[in-house]
TIZA-931102 format. One line per field, with one value per residue: residue number from 1; residue in one letter; chain; y, x, z of N, C-alpha, C in turn. Coordinates in steps of 0.001 Angstrom, whole numbers, plus 500000, padded with zeros to 6 digits. Each point is the difference from the previous one (the first is absolute). Last residue first. Layout:
BEGIN
vopa [NUM_...]
miti [A_...]
drense [A_...]
nc2 [Y_...]
nc1 [X_...]
nc3 [Z_...]
cac2 [Y_...]
cac1 [X_...]
cac3 [Z_...]
cc2 [Y_...]
cc1 [X_...]
cc3 [Z_...]
% end
This chain:
BEGIN
vopa [282_281_280_279_278_277_276_275_274_273_272_271_270_269_268_267_266_265_264_263_262_261_260_259_258_257_256_255_254_253_252_251_250_249_248_247_246_245_244_243_242_241_240_239_238_237_236_235_234_233_232_231_230_229_228_227_226_225_224_223_222_221_220_219_218_217_216_215_214_213_212_211_210_209_208_207_206_205_204_203_202_201_200_199_198_197_196_195_194_193_192_191_190_189_188_187_186_185_184_183_182_181_180_179_178_177_176_175_174_173_172_171_170_169_168_167_166_165_164_163_162_161_160_159_158_157_156_155_154_153_152_151_150_149_148_147_146_145_144_143_142_141_140_139_138_137_136_135_134_133_132_131_130_129_128_127_126_125_124_123_122_121_120_119_118_117_116_115_114_113_112_111_110_109_108_107_106_105_104_103_102_101_100_99_98_97_96_95_94_93_92_91_90_89_88_87_86_85_84_83_82_81_80_79_78_77_76_75_74_73_72_71_70_69_68_67_66_65_64_63_62_61_60_59_58_57_56_55_54_53_52_51_50_49_48_47_46_45_44_43_42_41_40_39_38_37_36_35_34_33_32_31_30_29_28_27_26_25_24_23_22_21_20_19_18_17_16_15_14_13_12_11_10_9_8_7_6_5_4_3_2_1]
miti [W_R_V_V_Q_G_T_L_G_R_E_E_L_Y_R_K_R_G_A_Q_G_K_K_E_F_W_N_I_I_K_G_I_Q_N_P_F_L_M_A_L_R_V_M_M_A_D_S_V_K_P_Y_R_E_F_R_P_E_L_L_M_R_L_M_E_D_A_V_H_A_P_S_Q_P_P_D_I_F_N_L_A_S_G_G_T_L_A_E_H_R_L_Q_A_T_D_V_S_S_P_L_I_G_G_V_K_I_G_K_K_A_F_D_V_A_I_S_L_T_A_G_R_L_G_F_K_S_A_S_Y_L_P_S_E_P_M_P_L_V_G_G_L_S_I_T_N_I_I_R_P_D_P_A_L_K_L_L_P_V_M_I_R_A_L_L_L_P_T_I_L_N_I_H_L_D_G_E_I_H_D_L_T_Y_E_D_F_R_D_T_R_V_V_A_A_N_N_L_L_I_D_L_H_G_F_E_K_E_V_T_A_H_I_Q_E_L_L_P_R_Q_C_L_D_G_A_I_L_L_P_A_Q_Q_L_G_A_A_L_E_A_L_G_D_Q_N_L_D_C_L_V_L_R_L_G_A_A_D_L_R_K_A_I_E_R_G_I_G_G_A_A_G_T_L_L_A_V_R_G_A_F_E_P_G_L_K_M]
drense [A_A_A_A_A_A_A_A_A_A_A_A_A_A_A_A_A_A_A_A_A_A_A_A_A_A_A_A_A_A_A_A_A_A_A_A_A_A_A_A_A_A_A_A_A_A_A_A_A_A_A_A_A_A_A_A_A_A_A_A_A_A_A_A_A_A_A_A_A_A_A_A_A_A_A_A_A_A_A_A_A_A_A_A_A_A_A_A_A_A_A_A_A_A_A_A_A_A_A_A_A_A_A_A_A_A_A_A_A_A_A_A_A_A_A_A_A_A_A_A_A_A_A_A_A_A_A_A_A_A_A_A_A_A_A_A_A_A_A_A_A_A_A_A_A_A_A_A_A_A_A_A_A_A_A_A_A_A_A_A_A_A_A_A_A_A_A_A_A_A_A_A_A_A_A_A_A_A_A_A_A_A_A_A_A_A_A_A_A_A_A_A_A_A_A_A_A_A_A_A_A_A_A_A_A_A_A_A_A_A_A_A_A_A_A_A_A_A_A_A_A_A_A_A_A_A_A_A_A_A_A_A_A_A_A_A_A_A_A_A_A_A_A_A_A_A_A_A_A_A_A_A_A_A_A_A_A_A_A_A_A_A_A_A_A_A_A_A_A_A_A_A_A_A_A_A_A_A_A_A_A_A]
nc2 [494883_502419_503505_505580_504913_502980_501625_503732_504439_500801_498600_495731_496059_498432_497730_495457_497041_498706_496495_495721_498351_497635_495471_497388_498382_495823_496175_498591_497331_495425_497211_498807_496842_497159_502347_503225_503143_503030_503437_503950_503145_502982_503856_503738_502886_503221_504047_503687_502036_499823_495885_497023_496581_498649_504068_505335_505357_503695_498698_498963_503568_501678_498034_501455_503729_499173_498751_503437_502277_498222_499259_497020_497883_498526_495756_495785_498598_496867_495404_497883_498648_500410_501249_503825_504796_501091_499713_503649_503544_499613_501186_504499_501787_499962_495651_495417_497136_499083_498947_499800_498006_498883_499660_501544_498564_498159_495239_497408_500705_497702_496041_500589_501861_497334_497671_502466_501062_496638_499127_503026_499624_496775_501113_502627_498009_498009_502820_501467_497054_499427_503091_499973_498003_500801_499291_501426_501362_502596_503622_504331_502043_501713_502411_500488_501405_500154_502384_501543_502734_501057_498442_496635_496121_500231_498656_495337_498201_500050_496447_497719_502120_499838_496093_499517_502484_498233_496272_500686_502731_499689_495582_497826_501148_498093_495452_499138_501313_497251_496434_501503_500849_499311_497273_502038_504813_505386_504679_502036_502668_501288_502804_502442_501882_499534_502422_500762_502834_501273_499215_500845_501842_503609_500055_495589_496440_499929_498361_495324_497525_500004_497151_495567_499127_499546_495813_496549_500482_501378_504672_503794_505355_505051_503538_504787_503554_504984_505328_503787_502087_498336_499324_497923_495193_497433_499250_496704_495501_498402_498649_495593_495191_495834_500458_502002_503455_501974_504228_502785_503345_503490_501289_500576_496402_496282_500306_499429_495569_497366_500560_497944_495380_498475_499959_498547_499689_497458_495015_498259_501997_501070_503459_502346_504370_504537_502039_498548_501728_503687_498649_498887_500206_500518]
nc1 [880360_495287_497079_501291_500443_503462_503438_500012_502078_503140_504590_500698_498974_503142_503811_499628_500188_504205_502349_498832_501708_504108_499791_498241_502711_502104_497331_499077_503153_500142_496885_500737_503053_499582_500060_503514_500405_496351_499971_502383_497979_496895_501557_501094_496551_498560_502381_499114_495013_495640_498925_497601_498835_498912_500282_499735_499926_497123_496918_501843_501116_496732_499671_502949_498800_497357_502122_501605_496928_498717_504137_503778_502834_504505_502791_499479_495267_496530_500569_498098_494664_495618_497350_497398_501100_501844_496999_497170_501767_500077_496146_499156_503983_504860_502667_503494_501621_499118_499223_497055_498836_497676_498625_497874_497972_499679_500858_503893_501213_497571_501599_503073_498302_497541_502328_501541_496840_498668_502704_499711_496419_500265_502377_497747_496973_501905_501333_496742_498686_502761_502197_503407_504015_501999_503442_501664_498805_495989_499934_501334_496340_495977_496923_499092_498473_499013_498520_499715_499426_496670_494809_496572_500631_498665_495691_499205_501660_498245_498745_503639_502270_498041_500534_503996_500626_497718_501735_503485_499531_495563_498769_502183_498735_495978_499935_501781_497493_496523_501022_502798_504644_504037_503920_503239_501429_499080_499484_497998_498178_497879_498606_499703_501224_500162_499035_499513_499037_497947_494688_494661_495728_497840_496161_497952_502815_501349_496932_499362_503159_499565_496843_501151_502170_497273_497902_502442_502282_503552_501124_496793_498634_499152_501610_500347_502285_501965_501488_503982_503580_500682_498722_495876_499870_501305_496884_496760_501214_499921_495897_498536_502568_501474_501996_501798_499880_501209_501421_503028_504367_503647_503726_499248_497694_502448_502160_497452_498868_503128_500333_496755_500493_502822_498176_494871_495887_499469_499504_499417_499343_500069_500121_500442_501721_501208_504819_504655_503690_502820_503522_501356_502906_502923]
nc3 [127078_501876_501355_500371_500910_501923_497001_496563_498115_496237_499684_502029_497596_496832_501622_500991_496374_498298_502064_498672_495862_499640_500718_496499_496400_500466_499371_495589_497809_501021_497867_495449_497474_496171_495734_497558_496459_500309_503314_498991_497179_501864_502138_497339_498614_503072_500470_497118_499530_498013_496604_495722_495246_495482_496573_497347_500254_500606_503337_504171_502808_502887_504161_503264_502575_503760_503979_502738_502777_504227_503266_502745_504317_502664_500903_501491_500977_498410_501316_503881_500386_502980_504260_501858_499444_495697_496342_499116_497604_495348_497575_498898_497162_497341_497863_498690_496187_494637_494698_494923_494722_494644_494181_494766_494994_495411_498751_501309_504475_503438_502307_503536_503963_503051_503309_503730_503348_503066_503735_503584_502960_503459_503878_503012_503065_503854_503544_502981_503286_503928_503784_503334_498094_495062_495240_494995_495737_499959_503172_498741_496879_496331_496006_494581_494635_494282_494835_494169_495360_496639_501225_500515_502782_504580_501239_500682_504206_504727_503063_501999_503543_504229_502596_502353_504013_503893_502512_503282_504069_502027_501443_503622_504352_501745_501554_504243_503732_501536_502868_504239_502900_502665_499099_497079_501629_499891_498439_494963_495181_494582_494982_494515_495589_494261_495109_494295_495034_495750_498116_497571_498913_503078_503172_500433_501425_504505_503147_500396_502500_504639_501919_500852_504011_503760_500844_502369_504891_502900_500564_502430_500086_497201_495871_496634_496046_499168_498967_500001_502139_505218_504764_501480_499926_503812_503396_499292_500765_504408_501844_499111_500387_498157_494991_494684_495232_494799_496314_495888_498935_500228_503140_504671_502033_501416_504137_503963_501277_502374_504603_502755_501024_503535_504362_499933_497334_495823_498579_495262_494686_494258_495375_494657_496701_498759_500352_499726_497362_501534_503867_505246_504767_505095]
cac2 [500165_498756_498892_498687_499444_499659_498862_498928_500047_500427_501254_501093_500296_500529_501373_500761_500197_501023_501285_500249_500613_501398_500608_500307_501275_501065_500220_500730_501362_500716_500152_501105_500756_499099_499709_498973_499287_499053_498898_499213_499227_498932_498994_499286_499147_498881_499041_499184_500258_501435_500165_501154_500287_498983_498839_498707_499011_500604_500368_498750_499551_500786_499502_498789_500418_500488_498814_499350_500791_499634_500735_500983_499744_500899_501367_499874_501091_501306_500308_500873_499526_499684_498866_498707_499914_500260_498831_498919_500340_499667_498549_499613_500226_500679_501338_500737_499520_500832_499249_500826_500144_500018_499620_500033_500575_501452_500446_499572_500753_501178_499649_499312_500970_500736_499051_499674_501193_500213_498925_500201_501086_499552_499023_500796_500626_498975_499532_501110_500025_498933_500244_500661_499103_500867_499575_499555_499350_499029_498786_499212_500308_498732_500303_499503_500039_499491_499630_499634_499642_499900_501160_501063_499676_500343_501460_500431_499735_501227_500657_499166_500036_501304_500073_499115_500589_501198_499634_499154_500204_501387_500494_499467_500616_501409_500144_499400_500926_501119_499535_499289_500396_500907_499216_499093_498838_498755_499611_499785_499221_500061_498850_499695_500499_499200_500000_499388_499611_500079_500283_499249_499073_500248_501373_500990_499792_500435_501450_500615_499784_500844_501372_500072_499995_501330_500960_499999_499615_498538_499418_498876_498699_499536_498762_499347_499088_498586_499149_499497_501031_499769_500682_501439_500605_500025_500971_501330_500296_500261_501351_500979_501205_499672_499730_499001_499725_499222_499015_499841_498734_500090_499725_501141_501130_499703_500136_501416_500703_499605_500650_501441_500262_499922_500914_499732_500854_501401_500444_499471_499820_499431_499158_499556_498551_499439_500781_499281_498881_500369_500895_499346_500427_499147]
cac1 [501313_500759_499145_500299_498775_499038_500481_499000_499366_498610_499975_500473_498976_498820_500328_500062_498620_499375_500557_499459_498681_500197_500677_499000_499360_501005_500277_498868_500037_501087_499651_499056_500441_499958_498628_500153_501261_499823_499140_500723_501023_499322_499632_501213_500404_499060_500372_501115_501248_500202_500154_500765_500024_499251_500848_499387_501023_500924_499240_499603_501182_500060_498909_500507_500925_499174_499477_501121_500316_499072_498739_499898_498986_498859_500350_501443_500717_499510_500647_501149_501329_500227_500895_499358_499406_501040_500881_499248_499958_501304_500110_499283_498561_499544_499575_499083_500086_500558_500190_500871_499702_501125_499615_501162_499648_499953_498659_499770_500958_499355_498972_500666_500827_499125_499514_501101_500372_499000_500108_501240_499769_499135_500780_500892_499237_499526_501143_500399_499023_500175_498843_498951_499411_499695_498935_500549_501269_499730_499477_501193_500624_500287_500797_499545_501049_499532_500905_499421_501203_501193_500873_499518_500412_501411_500064_499401_500829_500291_498766_499351_500804_499791_498658_499980_500742_499381_498939_500423_501398_500257_499110_500434_501279_499841_499325_500851_501093_499459_499884_498742_499070_499009_499123_499143_500769_499727_501188_499746_501028_499918_500520_499310_500751_499479_500924_499422_500891_501424_500814_501256_500103_501208_500502_498973_499578_501097_500128_498884_500174_501131_499492_499242_500988_500603_499102_500119_498706_499921_500536_500871_499424_500286_499255_500247_498902_500151_499073_498909_499682_500527_501273_499816_499459_501034_501002_499415_499946_501363_500345_499266_499784_498938_500450_499235_500608_498955_500168_498620_499319_498861_500456_500807_499094_499309_500962_500355_498872_499931_501120_499760_499002_500653_501134_501102_499876_500324_500695_499358_500864_499199_500686_499089_499907_498802_498783_499105_499382_498687_500006_499710_498803_499712]
cac3 [499379_499859_500434_499426_499422_501045_500787_500028_501308_499844_499240_500852_501004_499300_499633_501249_500445_499169_500430_501338_499909_499633_501148_501019_499685_500115_501425_500578_499458_500670_501409_500155_501177_501153_500449_501031_499795_498903_500430_500994_499276_499271_500991_500412_498885_499940_501044_499518_500717_500223_501453_500463_501433_500737_500253_500350_499644_499045_498813_499334_499265_498775_499167_499356_498943_498892_499317_499304_498816_498930_500002_498935_498971_500182_499621_499786_500657_499565_498727_500272_499630_498596_499787_500251_501338_500999_500061_500640_501425_500578_500121_501218_499942_501215_499594_500872_501380_501064_501243_500818_501421_500925_501366_500896_501297_499987_499620_498617_499193_499419_499021_498891_499283_499084_498992_499099_499238_498954_499023_499250_499051_498920_499228_499167_498925_499065_499225_499134_498909_499015_499128_500777_501003_501138_500917_501278_499683_498952_500625_500274_501283_500675_501184_501297_501022_501293_501082_501301_500763_499150_500173_499117_498632_499842_499876_498732_498820_499256_499576_498976_498780_499374_499421_498837_498879_499427_499060_498878_499614_499610_498947_498710_499654_499664_498704_498968_499732_499221_498614_499794_498942_500572_500869_499242_499588_500721_500759_501425_500702_501462_500753_501259_501150_501121_501130_501198_501095_499669_501181_500060_498887_499213_500052_499660_498610_499134_500112_499282_498557_499598_499930_498747_498927_499962_499350_498548_499443_500069_498776_500340_500297_501357_500223_501282_500308_499653_500748_499172_499017_498659_499816_500217_498782_498973_500442_499820_498569_499564_500450_499193_500800_500951_501357_500746_501298_500665_501061_500484_499734_499093_498633_499565_499760_498739_498905_499835_499387_498590_499320_499903_498976_498694_499924_500918_501184_499717_501209_501208_501163_501086_500983_501059_500156_499394_500226_500902_499281_499459_498859_498734_499288_498854]
cc2 [498876_500293_498700_498929_498592_499370_499548_498847_498923_500038_500557_501339_501175_500422_500678_501474_500842_500287_501146_501331_500297_500735_501484_500640_500387_501360_501128_500303_500847_501450_500795_500229_501117_500664_499100_499614_498827_499218_498948_498782_499111_499127_498813_498892_499182_499032_498795_498939_499043_500347_501472_500019_501261_500312_499016_498899_498609_498991_500571_500292_498692_499599_500766_499343_498794_500471_500416_498781_499357_500755_499470_500670_501109_499769_500903_501363_499858_501144_501359_500366_501032_499664_499589_498804_498604_499807_500179_498758_498946_500331_499605_498497_499642_500428_500661_501423_500911_499224_500881_499378_500909_500162_500021_499776_499910_500661_501511_500528_499665_500869_501234_499692_499368_500993_500705_499073_499696_501183_500174_498921_500277_501067_499555_499124_500792_500626_498970_499555_501143_500052_498958_500267_500625_499154_500961_499596_499406_499278_498963_498702_499238_500357_498699_500463_499577_500060_499383_499531_499596_499542_499845_501259_501048_499759_500479_501513_500428_499767_501197_500663_499204_500119_501317_500004_499121_500615_501232_499772_499258_500192_501415_500562_499505_500653_501461_500198_499453_501001_501099_499542_499233_500437_500863_499227_498975_498905_498783_499606_499915_499173_500206_498760_499624_500330_499283_499939_499409_499380_499987_500323_499177_499075_500265_501402_501069_499870_500532_501521_500716_499885_500960_501389_500100_500084_501417_500937_500087_499480_498481_499307_498963_498649_499450_498769_499264_499259_498545_499070_499608_501092_499825_500782_501511_500747_500134_501090_501409_500326_500376_501435_501096_501237_499608_499807_499092_499506_499329_498804_500054_498696_499980_499833_501204_501136_499714_500195_501467_500787_499632_500699_501479_500371_500008_500942_499772_500888_501474_500391_499460_499654_499576_499042_499658_498498_499380_500749_499201_498870_500272_501035_499190_500442]
cc1 [500236_501321_500790_499103_500194_498724_498994_500374_498954_499236_498589_499909_500409_498924_498801_500265_499971_498571_499379_500509_499374_498664_500253_500630_498973_499374_501007_500259_498894_500069_501046_499624_499017_500480_499928_498628_500147_501277_499857_499188_500785_501014_499311_499671_501235_500389_499071_500377_501082_501301_500291_500001_500798_499921_499190_501042_499495_501012_500913_499209_499712_501205_499971_498928_500564_500876_499146_499515_501132_500302_499072_498635_499965_498976_498824_500583_501518_500883_499566_500737_501078_501457_500172_500877_499507_499474_501078_500878_499230_500028_501333_500094_499380_498540_499341_499760_499107_500175_500630_500050_501001_499546_501238_499535_501218_499590_499835_498676_499840_500965_499465_499000_500679_500811_499135_499546_501106_500380_499036_500160_501255_499791_499181_500980_500908_499288_499575_501149_500273_499009_499983_498738_498846_499311_499858_498866_500621_501250_499547_499618_501305_500599_500195_500944_499389_501190_499222_501040_499590_501258_501259_500854_499540_500466_501438_500057_499335_500810_500292_498740_499331_500802_499795_498634_500027_500826_499398_498892_500408_501417_500389_499153_500517_501296_499930_499378_500925_501092_499448_499959_498689_498956_498985_499044_499041_500939_499730_501310_499620_501144_499742_500591_499372_500815_499342_501080_499190_500891_501467_500681_501273_500162_501135_500580_499009_499606_501087_500109_498915_500234_501101_499403_499311_501050_500570_499014_500051_498691_500063_500461_501071_499343_500420_499121_500363_498677_500178_499126_498809_499555_500612_501285_499882_499518_501117_500997_499490_500076_501412_500353_499342_499562_498792_500600_499104_500632_498701_499980_498573_499326_498852_500489_500774_499060_499358_500933_500335_498912_500033_501107_499727_499020_500689_501166_501108_499984_500348_500829_499195_500939_499030_500740_499126_499885_498827_498695_499045_499307_498601_499984_499849_498680]
cc3 [499009_499310_500017_500620_499448_499494_501046_500926_500206_501316_499871_499282_500878_500997_499325_499714_501288_500412_499209_500544_501349_499968_499742_501233_501061_499745_500201_501471_500615_499533_500755_501456_500346_501286_501222_500564_500961_499709_498906_500418_500960_499268_499328_501000_500367_498895_500011_501027_499509_500710_500276_501526_500279_501486_500828_500186_500376_499467_498920_498732_499255_499152_498682_499135_499254_498841_498804_499220_499194_498707_498913_500041_498960_498891_500344_499640_499910_500476_499471_498719_500307_499725_498560_499639_500341_501418_501068_500148_500781_501489_500629_500223_501347_499874_501205_499500_500831_501296_501078_501384_500674_501434_500884_501434_500908_501296_500096_499460_498522_499199_499279_498890_498791_499176_498961_498878_498999_499115_498847_498933_499175_498950_498788_499220_499066_498812_498960_499097_499043_498846_498885_499186_500775_501065_501175_500935_501260_499537_498995_500700_500066_501359_500765_501103_501327_500950_501157_501011_501421_500733_499151_500088_498991_498566_499855_499785_498692_498728_499094_499466_498888_498713_499261_499327_498757_498873_499338_498981_498738_499477_499572_498866_498653_499559_499573_498623_498920_499651_499106_498539_500103_498978_500742_500892_499400_499502_500874_500669_501467_500572_501485_500663_501340_501246_501167_501071_501147_501071_499591_501327_499972_498800_499017_499883_499564_498532_499074_500014_499215_498498_499551_499809_498643_498895_499944_499306_498477_499418_500035_498727_500270_500231_501354_500128_501283_500151_499572_500833_499139_499037_498623_499756_500122_498766_498969_500389_499750_498518_499562_500390_499164_500773_500837_501385_500817_501291_500408_500946_500522_499657_498997_498566_499475_499626_498644_498813_499738_499289_498517_499211_499801_498896_498651_499770_501017_501232_499935_501224_501169_501142_501087_500923_501210_500092_499249_500252_500881_499256_499475_498887_498716_499361]
% end
């Protein structure tokens, strides 16, 4: 998947850039000639990513839960470029603690980075987006924003919220010339997924073999080429969502059925990677 020459020179702001999906998105945008502002908590990861890009991006490392950093990002983009063409809210965290094991700080922190931060950043950047000829906002949501995840309730809660906000803003902003949408991948084969597999994360992640970060990044580019409110990178995910929405009162039974299949998939995933002996929690 490649972007056309019309995207060259556009300014894109990407959060969570040093993660598995973020890296692949950044590489593709760089190859298409976009000017990049890359944000992540991992300063070393940003530097490593930047070293492999064709053009020198602007790097902003720090905790996106801190509002002064969001204001700094706005000021930097305004000073360097004067506008923003594309905002990609991709940063997120997921824990495998059950709800009664969460600390209050973890609840606040997870909801902040997964839900509040992308909304704050979008609101802060709106004035700069309005100065662009064809502005876009794309949020990385998750299949966990449609289907409940008993093993990661705060992640699911935050993604449900982000999906609702994304759809609501998309309808409103369509009248204002800003295209807004969300991409909802299921499991992606990253270091985070391996951590979830070892520590009792959602079995729903392993119903099918996980997709690659490159595949999700290609779907992000497809969202830029073919704007829509939502995109599911895997056809099977879209079908599962439709099934769950048709029978909302049967969601518990549906999830239990898929979890049984996912447990077998998780075992296979761990065996293929030689990780079975490292399992902390099933």
